[in-house]
Steps between C-alpha positions, in 0.01 A plus 500: 500500500346187656479472872435202718326183396133548595373151432518181291167398359399135466197391295315220675210280394352496854549817697384365842710183469807709416434734792456206736835355385680823586315539821518140628816352340717811509347690790463819296277796574222473235280797413133497405390440143428810300343540156675723251243525215707755298770234471271193477648335809428396858814531717630402840822654629744296708703739724874419534753702702663644188234477228164340406371208299182577304281205421291557188180328390280588203203727563276421209545322168683789333774513767857500360577258789264247356704489179818452705340215699373342174865474394626416851219303679700459823569872512835674512688828536308763301690825557733696718427848631752773568439829667570828327488856633323652197315259275454751215869589493587130512258423214638778286863398558419136425306586184790720384733203547273280283315309770133427441236594753195273487146626457432869436824607659313688770529383861211319660438480873636168632417278797686730741303803383799640320567558128649203313624417144607172344795462268521245219676183601694477170677817598605365841649156451160329486376642830177704519596806708255718693605847619323643800530865609591541865 
C-alpha cells in the first residue's frame, strides 16, 4: 500500500537558523518558507536526491508543533511521510485493521497541495505517520 518515503519532518525552534544549517553546513538545496495555516505550521523543504526533509515551526499559539517544542525545546523528528496512490482506500484499509486516523479522518490539503492524513503514533511503534496521495 505505501509507496516511497516522501519526507521526514523535523520540528525546529528557529526555522531560519535550521535552514541556514542545512544550506551552509550541509550544502543542501533549501526551499522558501511557506505558511500552512490549516496545519498551524510554517515549513521549509530541504530537497535531497531521494527524498525531502521538512523543517516545521509553529504558526500561531495553537500549533501542534508548539506543543511538541514545549516538550522538546531543541526540536526533533516529528513525523515521517509515505506516499500512497489512493488516500481514501489507504485510510479505509488502515481503519479496518484497527489503526487510528487523527482528526476528523478526512484528508486535508498538505504543503505539497495534495491530500494528507496522519496516523496515531501509538499504532506505528511511536512514530507519527503522514500519508500523502501522489
